[in-house]
C-alpha positions, 0 to 999 in steps of 0.5 A: 500500500505504501508503494501504491500511495507513493505512485499516486503522489508521483502521478499528481506531482505536476499540480504543484507547479501550476501557477494559474487557475482558469474557469468558465462555461462552454456553450454552443451558438444557441446558448445550450451548455456543452458537457464533455468539451475537451480543454487542453493547455496547448503543447502539454497533456494537461487537460480537463473536460466540461461537466454536465453544466458545461463548466470547467476549471483548469490550472495552467502556467502563466502565458498558456494558451487553451485549446477547446475541442468537441466533436461536432464543433470547430476547434478554438484557441484562447490565451489564458489571460483571464481567470474566467473565460467563457466560450461559444463553439460553432458547429461549422465544420464539425461532426457529432460526437457519436459520428466520428469513428476510427474502427473499420478503416486502416487509413483516415477516420470517417464519420458514422452516417457517411462511412462505408460500414455500419458502426455503433458508437456508445459513450460512457454516458450511454453505458452508465444510463442502463444501470447494469452492473457490468459492461456486457449487460450494458451492451445487451440493452443498447445494441440490438444485434448484441446478445448475452444472458446468464445460463440457468445451469452455470458451472464454469460458464458462471465466470463469463457469459457467452455473447455474440453479434448477429447470432454468430457465436462469441468467437467470431467477434474480435475485441480490441482495446484502443485498437489492439487485440484483447486476449481470449478467455481460457474457457471453452463452453462445453455445456448445452447452451448457446456458444457451445464449443466456442470461446471469447474475450471476457468483456465483463472484466472491463470496468465501465468507468474506464471507458470513453466510448465503444465502437462496434463495427457490424461487418466482417473485418478479417481483411483489416484485423485478422482472425475472429472478425467474421461477425464484426469488431468491438473497439473499446476506447479508454478514457484520457481525461486528466486534472480531475477525477470521480468516485462512483458508489453503486448499490442495487437489489432485486424486487425479491430482496436478493442479488444485492449489489455493492460497488465502488469505482475510482477514475482519475487522471493527471498530467505527468510532467509537461508532456505526459498523461495518465488515467487510471480506474480502480473498481471493486464490486460484489453481487450476492446470489439471486435464487429462482428455483422451481417447485419440484413435482413429486410424482415426476421425481418418483417416476422411473422415466423422468425421475429416480424410480424412488418410493413416492412417499420418500419423495413427498416427505422430502419435498414437504420440507424442501419444495424446491428439492434444495436446488439453487439456480439463478445468478451466482455470487460474484466478487470482482476487483478491476484495475486499469491504467491508460497513458502516454507521453508526447515527446514532440508534436509528431511522436508519442509513446502510449500504454495501457494495462489492466488486471482483473480478478473475479471469484464466482460461487455457484451450485450444482443440482442438489443431490437428494437422499433418494437420488444419492441413496444410503442403500447405494452409498452407505458412507454418505451418512458419515460424509453428510450426516451424523454417522449414526442416524440415517434420518440425519442424511438429507442429501447434499449440494455440491458447490462450484467456486471459480477464480479468474485472473485476466490481464492485458497490456499494450505499449506502443510508439507513434510517429509522423515524418514526411506525412508518413504515420507509423504505429508500432506496438506490442501487446500481451494478455492472458486469462487463467481460471481455476476451480474448486468443488466442495461438499461433494465426493468421488463415488468410484469404487476400485473393485466395482463391488458396491457392497465394499468400499475398500479403496481410497475413494468411495467411503474414504473420499474427500469432500473438497476437490481441485479439478484443475483449470485452464490458462491462455495467453498471447503476445501480439506485435503490430506495425501499422503505417499509413499516409495520405498520398494525395487529397484523394488517395490514402494508403495503409499497410502493416503486419502482425505477429502473434504467439498463443499459449493454451494450458489445461491444468490437471486436477488432483487425483481424487477429482478425476479418478473413475467418475471423478468428483460428483458434479464436476470431474477434474482434468486428468494428467493425460488430458492436460498439458501446454500447447502453443502456436504462432502466426504472421500476417500482413495487410494492405489498405487503400482508400480512394476518394473518387470525388468528395462524395464517392469513396472506394476502400479496398483491403487485402490480407494474408496470414500464415499459422504454424498449425494449419497453414495460410489464408488470404482474404480481401474486402471492398467497400464503398459509399456515395453521398449526395444532397449535401451529405444528407443521404449516404449509400454504402456497401461492402463485400468481403471474404473472411476466415477464423482460425480454430482456437487452441482450445478447440484443437487441444481440449480433451476431457474423458471420464471412465466409469464402471458398468455392471459386470466390470466393463469400463466405459470411456466417455467424454471429449477427445481432441483432434490430434489425439491417438483416439481421434486418429483411430476413429477417423476424426479429421484435423481442424481447418479454418472457417471461411466466410463471405460477407455482404452488407448494403445500407444507407444513412440519412441525416436531414438535420443535425439532430436527426440520423437514420441508418439501415443496413442489410447483411448476409454472412455465409460461413464454410466449414464452421467449427462445432463441438459434436454430439457424443458418437459411439464407435464401439459395441460392448459385449452385450452389443450396446454402443459404448465408448461415446466420444465428442470432438471438434469438427468442421461440421457444417456450412451456415448462412445468416442474413438480417437487417439492422436499423438505428435512428436518433432524434434529439434536441426537441424543445419541450417546455424548458427542457430537451427531449430525445428519441432513439430507436434501433433494431435487429431482425434476422431473416435467415440463420440456418445450416447451408447444406448437409451436416458434414459427418466425418467418413468414419461416422458415415461408415458405422453400421448395425447398432452404431449406424445413423449417428450424426455429429449435429442433432436438432438440439445442437442446431437449435443452440446454433440458430434459434437460441437467440431472439429472432428480432430485438428492438430498443425504443426509448426517450430521454428528457433533460430539464434543469438538474434532472434527466429522465430516460425510458427504454423498452427492449423487445426480445423476439421469440427463441426456439429450442429442441431440448435434449431428451424431449420428443422430436415431434415438439419444440419449445418457444419463448414468447416475445416480451418487452422489458422496460427500464426507467432511469432518473438522474439528479445533478445535485451540485456541480460535483455530485450526481445521483442516478436511480435505475429501475430495470425491468420496471414491470417485472416481465419474466420469460414465458415458454410454450410447447409447439408441435412439429407435426400431427404427432406433436399436436397429439402430444400437446393435447394429451395432458399426461404426455405433455406433462411428462415432456415438461418434466423431462426438459425442466428436470421435474420443474427445477427449471420451470421458468427457463428449462434446463437448456434454454433461456431468453433474457434475465430471469431475475425480474425487477432490479433497483440500482442506485449510484452516486457520482462525485467529481473532484 
């Protein structure tokens, strides 16, 4: 702590040498105050921004010159000769804050409504206005094509939720921090949930208060940025403000009185010497468990088909005391500590050193399904009385609930150098980042028995099993070197070219022996030593980009890129985009055509997790996930993975009839060839009784897919109403097509299986539903905000369209559909003083919850729905006997927590 305090003193030492204080207010030419205007002491990094009332205060040296700049207005310089300097900025020659973007081009920045590509821009104010506790959940209620939500059954998935843009999975959106690639998570999703078989970056780890704005490119960009950009790119721009700071305290609770949240965040900035700056953020938060269990059906529990075949009287006696069967499912308990710093030094007007770094620690506590005394019985496992009872009285054993604790460490850092010489712009940087997850399973046991005789437990496990396990974990890190060079060759042609070198390392960390022996720890088996190890690869890529302004209205942009991977070879991709403006830039037509690729991740190539269990008669059954480079894969004829290839088409237009009204509409069409998928379990052998055995799943280039849809964004602001101003926003995403393109690409070895092993396929209806229909068919956001005096009000309605599932275990004649629902969010902001702001958000104001129904696929399905007994059995199968009655075991729609109240206090200093 002493070192940290000393660091803060050094970072702020420049204030001691300031000799003069200047203050004032900045307005536009209509008399409206302008919050967020940048004021910088010329020739230095000393700067501030105006507050919500357009006011500023800055300390400068004698004889200094102040530079006032704001996107949307012309830059203005003023000598700091007076103590009070009020400024009026002109809009001539400027562009609005939410229109200038740096993402999507390797040459000069363009404006949003006149760019050749569809790009969303969200400011820090936009993110904070949602009242959501994390960055990814804020995006959920701001970007229609972005979807994420917590899964009903968590385990390792509780550490970070799968997200995606345009229904393309989490691994096809590239995440950038200040334009540099962020590391992926080490977790690969293997559960039956959206995102299965994929991985992505942990964007929830990024503190919202460190973000200046977010630019989301909704278009394939592999040619510009490399692998993982098939669906688009999210570029997170960090804050750079200096000379002031703020502290934010947040708290919240659900309407059920659980899920309590408390967080505190510090963001501060300072000059470093005369030419440097630093901005840093420290964020601590804690969110308690929010539990939404269902009421368990006793008859279904006792049934031999849907349940455990237990005596109904025993089940009823237990459920009389515990109607939810002890189950805990909902939103897990999460604690997080986040640290981030962003800085730079301008050595001259044409040279700059820049850097940023972050570290995040998260700890998540969640629960497996409760093992009831009629599920794990004393007759079958008599030692449970010692582990989870008093050792003598059988009635003291009431079952147990295994706990799952995940520890996540995520870091990334970039240092770079920019220079301009003879109008050539050079940017060289190196980035490192990593993610490590380790797990602990407690209140559990390993029920394996060495000799296979349930009457005697004479080995180290069974009766002598520990109740706490360390099943291992995963780790991923990369090092990325970038060189980017650009130049405006003439007033019409700009070029950019560069290269990237990246090395990646993935590790599967072995668990302790008790966690993986036999069937392993009950609820979560550990990683075996033979399935663990360290794996790496490298790739080298290069690109060339040219932008040609044929006229001031007509732009053509082209990019070509080549990448070579050490493990699967090379790929060449290209992109052409164009836009045409007319009617004084009021209308813009735009479009792009591109090819793309995504390299299979190291996680998909090397993840392996197999389990051994005993069958009657002593036969050993091996099930689990085998990797594509293993001997088992070779024996079973599983091919090695290749890269995915894509073709992207985008067509759209933008309207800006006035400075206060903008409208964009974009159609997209994405085709992916050889999409990497996690297969079903396939049986390649028969046991002595002639039954399929040794079932294994694996990653495979399993199918081609096609996705198309429409994005719309409209904003109308500065409508005078009374003494305040009103603004409206509407945005939406509608999916036309999201489906398999052609037949499933079963490996030849699977096609060749005969007899009892025939007719297996790597992808079934459940997996296809997770891929294509598990996200809303459409999603719209309609809202308005009104600012008057010291108050600000916002009301947003998010329409979540229907989702469809084919849950595992249910009849092929049925599907389930989550109904279209509207979630309403209310926000109220009060600027009590120039420095103190209070914000209240009521999310899901009307307590709208997901709702699903059975739908028939055919006449047999209709008959099932009309049969009360049969349809009840189907319902029990997919909800685990009503434990997950609201969301079903595999599916979800949006948050199941209902209304949430959030209050925040922000103090500027």
